[in-house]
C-alpha positions in Angstrom: 88.2 94.3 123.2 87.2 97.7 124.4 83.7 99.0 125.0 82.5 102.6 125.0 79.2 103.3 126.6 77.0 106.4 125.8 73.5 107.4 126.7 71.4 109.9 124.8 68.0 111.3 124.1 67.4 111.0 120.3 67.0 107.6 118.6 66.8 109.4 115.3 70.2 111.0 115.4 71.9 107.9 116.9 70.4 105.4 114.4 71.0 107.6 111.4 74.7 107.9 112.3 75.0 104.2 112.9 73.1 102.9 109.9 73.8 105.5 107.3 77.6 105.5 107.8 79.5 104.6 104.6 79.8 100.8 104.2 77.7 100.2 107.3 76.1 96.7 107.6 73.2 95.8 109.8 74.2 92.4 111.4 71.4 91.7 113.8 68.4 93.3 115.5 65.6 92.4 118.0 62.2 94.0 118.3 62.6 96.4 115.4 62.2 96.2 111.6 65.4 96.5 109.6 64.1 97.4 106.1 64.3 101.1 106.4 65.9 103.6 108.7 62.7 105.4 109.6 61.1 102.1 110.5 63.9 101.4 112.9 63.6 104.8 114.5 59.8 104.6 114.8 60.0 101.2 116.5 62.5 102.4 119.1 60.4 105.5 119.8 57.2 103.5 120.1 58.6 101.4 123.0 60.1 104.4 124.8 56.6 105.7 125.3 56.0 102.9 127.8 58.3 105.0 130.1 57.9 108.7 129.0 59.6 110.0 132.1 62.9 108.5 131.1 64.7 111.3 129.3 67.8 109.5 128.1 66.3 106.4 126.7 69.0 105.8 124.1 71.7 103.3 124.9 74.7 103.3 122.5 77.7 101.1 122.9 80.7 100.8 120.5 82.7 97.6 120.7 86.2 97.6 119.2 88.8 94.9 118.7 92.5 95.1 118.0 93.7 94.8 114.4 95.5 91.7 115.7 92.0 90.0 116.0 90.8 90.8 112.5 91.4 87.2 111.2 89.4 85.8 114.1 86.3 88.0 113.7 83.7 87.4 111.1 80.1 88.8 111.3 78.7 85.8 113.2 81.5 85.9 115.8 81.0 89.6 116.4 77.2 89.2 116.8 77.7 86.3 119.3 80.2 88.4 121.3 77.8 91.4 121.2 74.9 89.3 122.6 77.0 87.9 125.3 78.2 91.4 126.2 74.6 92.6 126.5 73.7 89.7 128.7 76.7 90.3 131.1 75.9 94.0 131.1 72.4 93.1 132.2 70.9 94.7 129.1 68.1 92.2 128.5 64.5 92.0 127.4 64.7 95.1 125.2 65.2 96.2 121.6 68.6 96.3 120.1 70.4 96.9 116.8 73.9 95.7 115.9 75.7 97.4 113.0 79.2 96.9 111.7 81.4 99.8 110.5 84.4 99.7 108.2 85.7 103.3 108.6 88.6 102.3 110.9 91.4 99.9 110.5 90.3 97.8 113.5 87.1 95.8 113.6 84.3 97.5 115.5 80.5 97.4 115.8 77.8 99.7 117.2 75.0 98.5 119.4 71.9 100.7 119.9 69.5 99.5 122.5 66.4 100.9 124.3 66.7 101.7 127.9 63.0 101.1 128.2 62.6 97.4 128.4 59.9 95.3 126.7 57.8 95.5 129.9 58.3 99.3 130.3 60.9 99.2 133.1 64.1 101.2 133.0 67.4 99.5 132.3 69.7 101.1 134.8 73.0 102.7 133.8 74.4 102.8 137.3 78.1 101.8 137.3 77.7 100.8 133.7 81.0 102.3 132.6 82.9 100.4 135.3 81.0 97.2 134.5 81.8 97.7 130.8 85.6 97.5 131.6 85.2 94.3 133.5 82.9 92.6 130.9 85.1 93.6 128.0 88.1 92.1 129.6 86.3 88.9 130.6 85.2 88.4 127.0 88.6 89.2 125.7 90.1 86.5 127.9 87.3 84.0 127.2 87.6 84.3 123.4 91.4 84.5 123.3 91.5 88.0 121.9 94.3 90.5 122.0 94.8 92.3 125.3 96.3 95.7 125.1 99.1 96.2 127.7 97.8 99.5 129.1 96.2 98.5 132.4 98.6 100.7 134.3 97.0 103.8 132.7 93.6 103.2 134.2 92.6 105.9 136.6 92.2 104.0 139.9 90.5 106.8 141.7 87.4 106.6 139.5 86.9 102.9 140.1 84.3 101.6 142.6 83.2 98.3 144.0 84.3 95.1 142.2 86.5 97.0 139.6 88.3 98.9 142.4 89.2 95.6 144.2 90.3 93.9 141.0 92.7 96.7 140.2 94.0 96.7 143.8 94.7 93.0 143.5 96.4 93.5 140.1 98.7 96.2 141.5 99.5 94.3 144.7 100.2 91.0 143.0 102.4 92.5 140.3 104.5 94.4 142.8 104.9 91.4 145.2 105.8 89.0 142.4 108.9 91.0 141.7 110.2 90.6 145.2 109.6 86.9 145.9 111.3 83.6 145.0 108.2 81.3 144.7 104.4 81.2 145.1 104.6 80.4 148.8 106.6 83.6 149.5 104.0 85.4 147.4 101.2 84.1 149.5 103.0 85.4 152.7 103.6 88.8 151.2 100.0 89.2 150.0 98.6 88.0 153.3 100.2 91.0 155.0 98.1 93.2 152.7 94.8 91.4 153.5 94.9 89.3 150.3 94.3 85.6 150.5 95.8 83.3 147.8 93.9 80.1 146.9 95.6 77.3 145.0 93.5 74.8 143.0 95.0 71.3 142.9 94.4 68.5 140.4 92.0 65.9 142.0 93.9 63.5 144.3 97.3 65.1 143.6 99.6 67.9 144.7 99.8 69.3 141.2 98.6 73.0 141.1 96.1 73.7 138.3 95.1 77.3 139.1 95.3 80.2 141.4 92.7 82.7 142.8 92.9 85.8 145.0 90.4 87.2 147.4 90.1 90.4 149.3 87.1 91.1 151.5 84.0 89.7 149.8 85.5 89.6 146.4 87.3 86.6 144.9 88.8 86.3 141.4 90.8 83.8 139.4 94.2 85.1 138.6 93.4 85.1 134.8 90.3 87.1 135.5 92.3 89.9 137.0 94.9 89.7 134.2 96.1 87.1 131.9 99.6 87.5 133.3 98.4 86.4 136.7 97.4 82.9 135.8 99.3 80.3 137.9 101.5 79.2 135.0 102.4 82.7 133.8 102.8 84.0 137.4 105.2 81.1 138.3 107.1 81.7 135.0 107.5 85.4 135.7 108.8 84.7 139.2 111.3 82.2 137.9 112.5 84.5 135.2 112.9 87.4 137.7 114.9 85.1 140.1 117.1 83.9 137.2 117.7 87.5 136.2 118.6 88.5 139.7 121.0 85.6 140.1 122.7 86.4 136.8 123.1 90.0 137.9 124.7 89.0 141.3 127.1 86.5 139.5 128.1 89.3 137.1 128.8 91.6 140.0 130.9 89.0 141.8 132.9 88.3 138.7 133.6 92.0 138.3 134.8 92.3 141.9 137.1 89.3 141.5 138.5 90.6 138.3 139.2 94.0 139.8 140.9 92.4 142.8 143.1 90.3 140.5 144.1 93.3 138.4 145.0 95.2 141.6 147.2 92.4 142.9 149.0 92.2 139.5 149.6 95.9 139.6 151.1 95.7 143.0 153.4 92.9 142.0 154.6 94.7 138.9 155.5 97.8 141.0 157.6 95.7 143.5 159.7 94.0 140.8 163.0 95.6 139.3 162.5 96.5 135.7 165.5 96.5 133.4 165.4 99.0 130.6 168.1 96.9 128.8 168.8 93.2 129.0 171.5 91.9 131.3 174.9 91.5 129.5 175.8 88.0 128.2 179.1 87.3 130.2 180.1 84.2 128.3 180.5 86.2 125.2 182.8 88.6 127.1 184.9 85.7 128.3 185.2 84.3 124.8 186.2 87.7 123.4 188.9 88.2 126.1 190.3 84.7 125.4 190.5 85.3 121.7 192.1 88.7 122.4 194.7 87.1 124.6 195.6 84.5 122.0 195.9 87.1 119.3 198.1 89.3 121.6 200.3 86.3 122.5 200.8 85.5 118.9 201.6 89.0 118.1 204.1 89.2 120.9 205.7 86.0 119.7 206.1 87.2 116.2 207.7 90.4 117.5 210.2 88.3 119.5 211.0 86.1 116.5 211.9 89.2 114.6 214.4 90.3 117.2 217.9 89.2 115.7 220.1 91.3 118.0 223.6 89.7 118.9 222.6 89.4 122.5 219.5 87.5 121.5 221.5 85.2 119.2 224.0 84.4 122.0 221.3 83.5 124.5 219.6 81.4 121.9 222.9 79.5 121.1 223.5 78.8 124.8 220.0 77.5 125.2 220.4 75.1 122.3 223.8 73.8 123.6 222.3 73.2 127.1 219.4 71.5 125.5 221.7 69.1 123.5 223.7 68.3 126.7 220.6 67.4 128.6 219.3 65.2 125.7 222.6 63.2 125.6 
């Protein structure tokens, strides 16, 4: 939920814009008649005469919700939130008009109120814009409405008082939570910045139910500062951050080990002798030589058998005779 605060001088111009807008619907009012536009304007102007010195008596606030909340918001819910908003903004005991518009995709209403109260006193607008930011956020959290993730865009230099401290706490806690391993370490880091962490325990146990932070005279629940700073979500964020860091370190270690392994294998490959062709199979060579010798012997024998020279026949006859003599 977002609130936009405006102050002006003319009830006529403001009310005509709010009421006569296409498809505008008056949802609620206090201290004014709602039948006709002129009646509404006259009733506001009548009361402002109680304090004629107040030039900008017109209070105008536009309350807008996210399109994500459309299903949750009917007319009654929006009126109840608007009344609660006025109360927290200290806009009380005065006339107001609540009108719903449909000219945008997101749900929104306009509140016109008289800065001259019913007893003629001025409703202050001091720090009203800063208070508006805080109240809108509180109601968003209370009613479980969508919170836009744009807190980082808020101009810190324009904040004062409570709002300034709240954003200082937000920035410090978010930054510290990314550097610690648990809530105890978070407490220590924040303590160095003048921020005290308060843990709320379940009665009679050591079970933590909530967390608050204080700085100076200001103290806020974690969820009041931001929904992400509740005890449960803050603890979860720290655990996830730690797991992510451990995974990153493990990945780096594996990479170093793998590089070292590859380097060792490369060195071993360089030192070994590499054969471009396989070593010869020597048993095949031996077999080939043996076969060759047998073939050569046979060939030579055949050549000898073919030699029928007289000398050869005489030697052969003598050898046969000697052989018969020995056998006898």
